[in-house]
Biotite code that builds the C-alpha atoms (Angstrom):
import biotite.structure as struc

atoms = struc.array([
    struc.Atom([-52.006, 80.966, -97.724], chain_id="A", res_id=1, res_name="UNK", atom_name="CA", element="C"),
    struc.Atom([-51.825, 79.778, -101.289], chain_id="A", res_id=2, res_name="UNK", atom_name="CA", element="C"),
    struc.Atom([-55.032, 78.448, -102.776], chain_id="A", res_id=3, res_name="UNK", atom_name="CA", element="C"),
    struc.Atom([-57.353, 80.130, -100.307], chain_id="A", res_id=4, res_name="UNK", atom_name="CA", element="C"),
    struc.Atom([-58.402, 83.019, -102.553], chain_id="A", res_id=5, res_name="UNK", atom_name="CA", element="C"),
    struc.Atom([-59.985, 85.863, -100.584], chain_id="A", res_id=6, res_name="UNK", atom_name="CA", element="C"),
    struc.Atom([-59.055, 84.225, -97.274], chain_id="A", res_id=7, res_name="UNK", atom_name="CA", element="C"),
    struc.Atom([-55.331, 84.892, -97.652], chain_id="A", res_id=8, res_name="UNK", atom_name="CA", element="C"),
    struc.Atom([-53.392, 85.961, -94.580], chain_id="A", res_id=9, res_name="UNK", atom_name="CA", element="C"),
    struc.Atom([-52.402, 89.647, -94.926], chain_id="A", res_id=10, res_name="UNK", atom_name="CA", element="C"),
    struc.Atom([-48.692, 90.293, -95.412], chain_id="A", res_id=11, res_name="UNK", atom_name="CA", element="C"),
    struc.Atom([-48.314, 93.408, -93.267], chain_id="A", res_id=12, res_name="UNK", atom_name="CA", element="C"),
    struc.Atom([-47.755, 93.138, -89.514], chain_id="A", res_id=13, res_name="UNK", atom_name="CA", element="C"),
    struc.Atom([-50.516, 95.640, -88.752], chain_id="A", res_id=14, res_name="UNK", atom_name="CA", element="C"),
    struc.Atom([-53.055, 93.475, -90.586], chain_id="A", res_id=15, res_name="UNK", atom_name="CA", element="C"),
    struc.Atom([-52.031, 90.315, -88.717], chain_id="A", res_id=16, res_name="UNK", atom_name="CA", element="C"),
    struc.Atom([-53.572, 91.646, -85.501], chain_id="A", res_id=17, res_name="UNK", atom_name="CA", element="C"),
    struc.Atom([-57.048, 91.451, -87.066], chain_id="A", res_id=18, res_name="UNK", atom_name="CA", element="C"),
    struc.Atom([-56.427, 87.985, -88.515], chain_id="A", res_id=19, res_name="UNK", atom_name="CA", element="C"),
    struc.Atom([-55.944, 86.572, -85.036], chain_id="A", res_id=20, res_name="UNK", atom_name="CA", element="C"),
    struc.Atom([-59.307, 87.680, -83.639], chain_id="A", res_id=21, res_name="UNK", atom_name="CA", element="C"),
    struc.Atom([-61.983, 85.121, -82.970], chain_id="A", res_id=22, res_name="UNK", atom_name="CA", element="C"),
    struc.Atom([-64.268, 86.769, -85.544], chain_id="A", res_id=23, res_name="UNK", atom_name="CA", element="C"),
    struc.Atom([-61.616, 86.446, -88.247], chain_id="A", res_id=24, res_name="UNK", atom_name="CA", element="C"),
    struc.Atom([-61.013, 82.793, -87.352], chain_id="A", res_id=25, res_name="UNK", atom_name="CA", element="C"),
    struc.Atom([-64.758, 82.156, -87.616], chain_id="A", res_id=26, res_name="UNK", atom_name="CA", element="C"),
    struc.Atom([-64.846, 83.802, -91.045], chain_id="A", res_id=27, res_name="UNK", atom_name="CA", element="C"),
    struc.Atom([-61.819, 81.778, -92.147], chain_id="A", res_id=28, res_name="UNK", atom_name="CA", element="C"),
    struc.Atom([-63.276, 78.441, -91.015], chain_id="A", res_id=29, res_name="UNK", atom_name="CA", element="C"),
    struc.Atom([-66.650, 79.218, -92.621], chain_id="A", res_id=30, res_name="UNK", atom_name="CA", element="C"),
    struc.Atom([-64.916, 80.142, -95.872], chain_id="A", res_id=31, res_name="UNK", atom_name="CA", element="C"),
    struc.Atom([-62.764, 77.019, -95.972], chain_id="A", res_id=32, res_name="UNK", atom_name="CA", element="C"),
    struc.Atom([-65.712, 74.768, -95.078], chain_id="A", res_id=33, res_name="UNK", atom_name="CA", element="C"),
    struc.Atom([-67.691, 76.293, -97.949], chain_id="A", res_id=34, res_name="UNK", atom_name="CA", element="C"),
    struc.Atom([-64.921, 75.361, -100.407], chain_id="A", res_id=35, res_name="UNK", atom_name="CA", element="C"),
    struc.Atom([-64.712, 71.544, -100.337], chain_id="A", res_id=36, res_name="UNK", atom_name="CA", element="C"),
    struc.Atom([-62.414, 71.620, -103.369], chain_id="A", res_id=37, res_name="UNK", atom_name="CA", element="C"),
    struc.Atom([-59.740, 72.866, -100.924], chain_id="A", res_id=38, res_name="UNK", atom_name="CA", element="C"),
    struc.Atom([-60.091, 70.221, -98.215], chain_id="A", res_id=39, res_name="UNK", atom_name="CA", element="C"),
    struc.Atom([-61.940, 67.244, -99.753], chain_id="A", res_id=40, res_name="UNK", atom_name="CA", element="C"),
    struc.Atom([-58.882, 65.966, -101.736], chain_id="A", res_id=41, res_name="UNK", atom_name="CA", element="C"),
    struc.Atom([-56.921, 65.835, -98.445], chain_id="A", res_id=42, res_name="UNK", atom_name="CA", element="C"),
    struc.Atom([-59.461, 63.671, -96.583], chain_id="A", res_id=43, res_name="UNK", atom_name="CA", element="C"),
    struc.Atom([-58.052, 60.388, -95.279], chain_id="A", res_id=44, res_name="UNK", atom_name="CA", element="C"),
    struc.Atom([-59.360, 58.084, -92.623], chain_id="A", res_id=45, res_name="UNK", atom_name="CA", element="C"),
    struc.Atom([-56.793, 56.396, -90.431], chain_id="A", res_id=46, res_name="UNK", atom_name="CA", element="C"),
    struc.Atom([-57.252, 52.820, -89.361], chain_id="A", res_id=47, res_name="UNK", atom_name="CA", element="C"),
    struc.Atom([-57.628, 53.938, -85.755], chain_id="A", res_id=48, res_name="UNK", atom_name="CA", element="C"),
    struc.Atom([-59.650, 56.756, -84.276], chain_id="A", res_id=49, res_name="UNK", atom_name="CA", element="C"),
    struc.Atom([-58.747, 60.146, -85.759], chain_id="A", res_id=50, res_name="UNK", atom_name="CA", element="C"),
    struc.Atom([-56.408, 61.423, -88.456], chain_id="A", res_id=51, res_name="UNK", atom_name="CA", element="C"),
    struc.Atom([-55.319, 65.023, -89.040], chain_id="A", res_id=52, res_name="UNK", atom_name="CA", element="C"),
    struc.Atom([-53.313, 67.058, -91.522], chain_id="A", res_id=53, res_name="UNK", atom_name="CA", element="C"),
    struc.Atom([-52.397, 70.713, -91.791], chain_id="A", res_id=54, res_name="UNK", atom_name="CA", element="C"),
    struc.Atom([-54.168, 72.703, -94.473], chain_id="A", res_id=55, res_name="UNK", atom_name="CA", element="C"),
    struc.Atom([-51.962, 75.665, -93.542], chain_id="A", res_id=56, res_name="UNK", atom_name="CA", element="C"),
    struc.Atom([-49.428, 76.472, -90.844], chain_id="A", res_id=57, res_name="UNK", atom_name="CA", element="C"),
    struc.Atom([-47.303, 79.495, -90.078], chain_id="A", res_id=58, res_name="UNK", atom_name="CA", element="C"),
    struc.Atom([-46.392, 81.583, -87.014], chain_id="A", res_id=59, res_name="UNK", atom_name="CA", element="C"),
    struc.Atom([-49.820, 83.229, -86.895], chain_id="A", res_id=60, res_name="UNK", atom_name="CA", element="C"),
    struc.Atom([-52.274, 80.541, -87.971], chain_id="A", res_id=61, res_name="UNK", atom_name="CA", element="C"),
    struc.Atom([-52.700, 76.796, -87.668], chain_id="A", res_id=62, res_name="UNK", atom_name="CA", element="C"),
    struc.Atom([-55.399, 75.290, -89.926], chain_id="A", res_id=63, res_name="UNK", atom_name="CA", element="C"),
    struc.Atom([-56.243, 71.573, -89.660], chain_id="A", res_id=64, res_name="UNK", atom_name="CA", element="C"),
    struc.Atom([-58.430, 69.029, -91.374], chain_id="A", res_id=65, res_name="UNK", atom_name="CA", element="C"),
    struc.Atom([-59.372, 66.205, -88.999], chain_id="A", res_id=66, res_name="UNK", atom_name="CA", element="C"),
    struc.Atom([-61.215, 62.970, -89.724], chain_id="A", res_id=67, res_name="UNK", atom_name="CA", element="C"),
    struc.Atom([-62.867, 60.924, -87.004], chain_id="A", res_id=68, res_name="UNK", atom_name="CA", element="C"),
    struc.Atom([-63.606, 57.231, -87.114], chain_id="A", res_id=69, res_name="UNK", atom_name="CA", element="C"),
    struc.Atom([-66.744, 56.076, -85.301], chain_id="A", res_id=70, res_name="UNK", atom_name="CA", element="C"),
    struc.Atom([-66.419, 55.992, -81.502], chain_id="A", res_id=71, res_name="UNK", atom_name="CA", element="C"),
    struc.Atom([-63.194, 58.083, -81.439], chain_id="A", res_id=72, res_name="UNK", atom_name="CA", element="C"),
    struc.Atom([-62.457, 59.340, -77.914], chain_id="A", res_id=73, res_name="UNK", atom_name="CA", element="C"),
    struc.Atom([-59.252, 61.460, -77.586], chain_id="A", res_id=74, res_name="UNK", atom_name="CA", element="C"),
    struc.Atom([-57.984, 62.991, -74.336], chain_id="A", res_id=75, res_name="UNK", atom_name="CA", element="C"),
    struc.Atom([-59.220, 66.235, -72.801], chain_id="A", res_id=76, res_name="UNK", atom_name="CA", element="C"),
    struc.Atom([-56.879, 69.147, -73.585], chain_id="A", res_id=77, res_name="UNK", atom_name="CA", element="C"),
    struc.Atom([-56.616, 72.879, -72.996], chain_id="A", res_id=78, res_name="UNK", atom_name="CA", element="C"),
    struc.Atom([-55.861, 75.527, -75.596], chain_id="A", res_id=79, res_name="UNK", atom_name="CA", element="C"),
    struc.Atom([-53.525, 77.218, -73.117], chain_id="A", res_id=80, res_name="UNK", atom_name="CA", element="C"),
    struc.Atom([-52.675, 80.541, -74.846], chain_id="A", res_id=81, res_name="UNK", atom_name="CA", element="C"),
    struc.Atom([-54.546, 80.141, -78.110], chain_id="A", res_id=82, res_name="UNK", atom_name="CA", element="C"),
    struc.Atom([-58.008, 80.819, -79.448], chain_id="A", res_id=83, res_name="UNK", atom_name="CA", element="C"),
    struc.Atom([-59.532, 78.327, -81.834], chain_id="A", res_id=84, res_name="UNK", atom_name="CA", element="C"),
    struc.Atom([-62.595, 77.749, -83.974], chain_id="A", res_id=85, res_name="UNK", atom_name="CA", element="C"),
    struc.Atom([-63.812, 74.533, -85.537], chain_id="A", res_id=86, res_name="UNK", atom_name="CA", element="C"),
    struc.Atom([-66.696, 73.306, -87.632], chain_id="A", res_id=87, res_name="UNK", atom_name="CA", element="C"),
    struc.Atom([-68.056, 69.907, -88.541], chain_id="A", res_id=88, res_name="UNK", atom_name="CA", element="C"),
    struc.Atom([-68.229, 69.526, -92.331], chain_id="A", res_id=89, res_name="UNK", atom_name="CA", element="C"),
    struc.Atom([-69.472, 65.946, -92.378], chain_id="A", res_id=90, res_name="UNK", atom_name="CA", element="C"),
    struc.Atom([-71.156, 63.805, -89.730], chain_id="A", res_id=91, res_name="UNK", atom_name="CA", element="C"),
    struc.Atom([-71.423, 64.959, -86.126], chain_id="A", res_id=92, res_name="UNK", atom_name="CA", element="C"),
    struc.Atom([-69.134, 65.250, -83.113], chain_id="A", res_id=93, res_name="UNK", atom_name="CA", element="C"),
    struc.Atom([-69.673, 65.527, -79.393], chain_id="A", res_id=94, res_name="UNK", atom_name="CA", element="C"),
    struc.Atom([-67.752, 68.106, -77.389], chain_id="A", res_id=95, res_name="UNK", atom_name="CA", element="C"),
    struc.Atom([-67.170, 67.983, -73.653], chain_id="A", res_id=96, res_name="UNK", atom_name="CA", element="C"),
    struc.Atom([-66.181, 71.305, -72.057], chain_id="A", res_id=97, res_name="UNK", atom_name="CA", element="C"),
    struc.Atom([-65.242, 71.925, -68.473], chain_id="A", res_id=98, res_name="UNK", atom_name="CA", element="C"),
    struc.Atom([-66.822, 75.124, -67.186], chain_id="A", res_id=99, res_name="UNK", atom_name="CA", element="C"),
    struc.Atom([-65.271, 77.521, -64.676], chain_id="A", res_id=100, res_name="UNK", atom_name="CA", element="C"),
    struc.Atom([-67.250, 75.761, -61.935], chain_id="A", res_id=101, res_name="UNK", atom_name="CA", element="C"),
    struc.Atom([-65.628, 72.417, -62.832], chain_id="A", res_id=102, res_name="UNK", atom_name="CA", element="C"),
    struc.Atom([-68.808, 70.919, -64.283], chain_id="A", res_id=103, res_name="UNK", atom_name="CA", element="C"),
    struc.Atom([-68.849, 69.337, -67.727], chain_id="A", res_id=104, res_name="UNK", atom_name="CA", element="C"),
    struc.Atom([-71.179, 70.247, -70.570], chain_id="A", res_id=105, res_name="UNK", atom_name="CA", element="C"),
    struc.Atom([-71.676, 67.795, -73.445], chain_id="A", res_id=106, res_name="UNK", atom_name="CA", element="C"),
    struc.Atom([-72.763, 69.317, -76.746], chain_id="A", res_id=107, res_name="UNK", atom_name="CA", element="C"),
    struc.Atom([-73.601, 67.402, -79.910], chain_id="A", res_id=108, res_name="UNK", atom_name="CA", element="C"),
    struc.Atom([-72.346, 69.387, -82.887], chain_id="A", res_id=109, res_name="UNK", atom_name="CA", element="C"),
    struc.Atom([-73.900, 68.723, -86.270], chain_id="A", res_id=110, res_name="UNK", atom_name="CA", element="C"),
    struc.Atom([-72.799, 69.668, -89.780], chain_id="A", res_id=111, res_name="UNK", atom_name="CA", element="C"),
    struc.Atom([-72.228, 73.398, -90.215], chain_id="A", res_id=112, res_name="UNK", atom_name="CA", element="C"),
    struc.Atom([-72.057, 74.411, -86.562], chain_id="A", res_id=113, res_name="UNK", atom_name="CA", element="C"),
    struc.Atom([-69.195, 76.851, -85.893], chain_id="A", res_id=114, res_name="UNK", atom_name="CA", element="C"),
    struc.Atom([-67.729, 76.427, -82.418], chain_id="A", res_id=115, res_name="UNK", atom_name="CA", element="C"),
    struc.Atom([-65.252, 78.902, -80.868], chain_id="A", res_id=116, res_name="UNK", atom_name="CA", element="C"),
    struc.Atom([-62.810, 77.749, -78.183], chain_id="A", res_id=117, res_name="UNK", atom_name="CA", element="C"),
    struc.Atom([-61.417, 80.566, -76.075], chain_id="A", res_id=118, res_name="UNK", atom_name="CA", element="C"),
    struc.Atom([-58.038, 80.774, -74.408], chain_id="A", res_id=119, res_name="UNK", atom_name="CA", element="C"),
    struc.Atom([-57.726, 78.411, -71.483], chain_id="A", res_id=120, res_name="UNK", atom_name="CA", element="C"),
    struc.Atom([-60.842, 76.361, -72.315], chain_id="A", res_id=121, res_name="UNK", atom_name="CA", element="C"),
    struc.Atom([-60.509, 72.649, -71.525], chain_id="A", res_id=122, res_name="UNK", atom_name="CA", element="C"),
    struc.Atom([-62.408, 70.414, -73.907], chain_id="A", res_id=123, res_name="UNK", atom_name="CA", element="C"),
    struc.Atom([-62.370, 67.316, -76.006], chain_id="A", res_id=124, res_name="UNK", atom_name="CA", element="C"),
    struc.Atom([-64.086, 66.236, -79.184], chain_id="A", res_id=125, res_name="UNK", atom_name="CA", element="C"),
    struc.Atom([-65.211, 62.748, -79.994], chain_id="A", res_id=126, res_name="UNK", atom_name="CA", element="C"),
    struc.Atom([-67.207, 60.893, -82.565], chain_id="A", res_id=127, res_name="UNK", atom_name="CA", element="C"),
    struc.Atom([-69.788, 58.873, -80.650], chain_id="A", res_id=128, res_name="UNK", atom_name="CA", element="C"),
    struc.Atom([-71.769, 57.973, -83.762], chain_id="A", res_id=129, res_name="UNK", atom_name="CA", element="C"),
    struc.Atom([-71.419, 54.925, -85.991], chain_id="A", res_id=130, res_name="UNK", atom_name="CA", element="C"),
    struc.Atom([-70.502, 57.046, -89.045], chain_id="A", res_id=131, res_name="UNK", atom_name="CA", element="C"),
    struc.Atom([-67.212, 58.846, -89.818], chain_id="A", res_id=132, res_name="UNK", atom_name="CA", element="C"),
    struc.Atom([-66.985, 62.622, -89.312], chain_id="A", res_id=133, res_name="UNK", atom_name="CA", element="C"),
    struc.Atom([-64.808, 65.416, -90.735], chain_id="A", res_id=134, res_name="UNK", atom_name="CA", element="C"),
    struc.Atom([-63.966, 68.743, -89.104], chain_id="A", res_id=135, res_name="UNK", atom_name="CA", element="C"),
    struc.Atom([-61.911, 71.839, -89.887], chain_id="A", res_id=136, res_name="UNK", atom_name="CA", element="C"),
    struc.Atom([-60.025, 73.687, -87.117], chain_id="A", res_id=137, res_name="UNK", atom_name="CA", element="C"),
    struc.Atom([-58.235, 77.051, -87.031], chain_id="A", res_id=138, res_name="UNK", atom_name="CA", element="C"),
    struc.Atom([-56.152, 78.324, -84.136], chain_id="A", res_id=139, res_name="UNK", atom_name="CA", element="C"),
    struc.Atom([-54.065, 81.367, -83.400], chain_id="A", res_id=140, res_name="UNK", atom_name="CA", element="C"),
    struc.Atom([-51.208, 81.375, -82.885], chain_id="A", res_id=141, res_name="UNK", atom_name="CA", element="C"),
    struc.Atom([-50.733, 77.585, -82.815], chain_id="A", res_id=142, res_name="UNK", atom_name="CA", element="C"),
    struc.Atom([-52.404, 74.514, -81.298], chain_id="A", res_id=143, res_name="UNK", atom_name="CA", element="C"),
    struc.Atom([-49.262, 72.409, -81.064], chain_id="A", res_id=144, res_name="UNK", atom_name="CA", element="C"),
    struc.Atom([-48.797, 73.284, -77.379], chain_id="A", res_id=145, res_name="UNK", atom_name="CA", element="C"),
    struc.Atom([-52.379, 72.182, -76.655], chain_id="A", res_id=146, res_name="UNK", atom_name="CA", element="C"),
    struc.Atom([-52.011, 69.008, -78.667], chain_id="A", res_id=147, res_name="UNK", atom_name="CA", element="C"),
    struc.Atom([-48.944, 68.061, -76.665], chain_id="A", res_id=148, res_name="UNK", atom_name="CA", element="C"),
    struc.Atom([-50.284, 69.096, -73.256], chain_id="A", res_id=149, res_name="UNK", atom_name="CA", element="C"),
    struc.Atom([-50.906, 66.411, -70.695], chain_id="A", res_id=150, res_name="UNK", atom_name="CA", element="C"),
    struc.Atom([-54.426, 64.970, -70.505], chain_id="A", res_id=151, res_name="UNK", atom_name="CA", element="C"),
    struc.Atom([-56.617, 66.851, -68.045], chain_id="A", res_id=152, res_name="UNK", atom_name="CA", element="C"),
    struc.Atom([-58.898, 65.442, -65.385], chain_id="A", res_id=153, res_name="UNK", atom_name="CA", element="C"),
    struc.Atom([-62.488, 64.826, -66.382], chain_id="A", res_id=154, res_name="UNK", atom_name="CA", element="C"),
    struc.Atom([-65.208, 66.721, -64.566], chain_id="A", res_id=155, res_name="UNK", atom_name="CA", element="C"),
    struc.Atom([-66.216, 65.372, -61.200], chain_id="A", res_id=156, res_name="UNK", atom_name="CA", element="C"),
    struc.Atom([-69.931, 65.581, -61.950], chain_id="A", res_id=157, res_name="UNK", atom_name="CA", element="C"),
    struc.Atom([-72.037, 64.001, -64.650], chain_id="A", res_id=158, res_name="UNK", atom_name="CA", element="C"),
    struc.Atom([-72.043, 66.185, -67.791], chain_id="A", res_id=159, res_name="UNK", atom_name="CA", element="C"),
    struc.Atom([-75.105, 68.154, -68.824], chain_id="A", res_id=160, res_name="UNK", atom_name="CA", element="C"),
    struc.Atom([-75.994, 67.464, -72.498], chain_id="A", res_id=161, res_name="UNK", atom_name="CA", element="C"),
    struc.Atom([-77.319, 69.688, -75.273], chain_id="A", res_id=162, res_name="UNK", atom_name="CA", element="C"),
    struc.Atom([-77.557, 69.563, -79.082], chain_id="A", res_id=163, res_name="UNK", atom_name="CA", element="C"),
    struc.Atom([-76.771, 72.467, -81.429], chain_id="A", res_id=164, res_name="UNK", atom_name="CA", element="C"),
])
């Protein structure tokens, strides 16, 4: 991963196993978020809703920068066979997750919060504020399958809300 200094992806196959753990993804996202000189020059805001670009992509890691216009509301999706981690680096986002019992939990995520998303978790992110937001996402092995998956049903019950 050129330009990422100590956060480079190891070259040997035996080291790749540790890169793909949730703990390593958390460390990677924290490190990238702490280096705005890496992601800040890539920030763009689309005219509608959200805009995203890869910061890095290979067979083992997918790293995104995403910007969110106010009141952005994308579709619910599942991470199918991937684990992911994201953090908000500017503004705040709201996440809706569907629990194993089918109930929704709404969580307001502020700047600096690191949020893991395990395999098979259904969730969506949205910017419900009146200010733009920026987030950084890492997934292993790849989120493209989740991004292209069909929208999922919303929870049948009213979501429970919390702020972190």
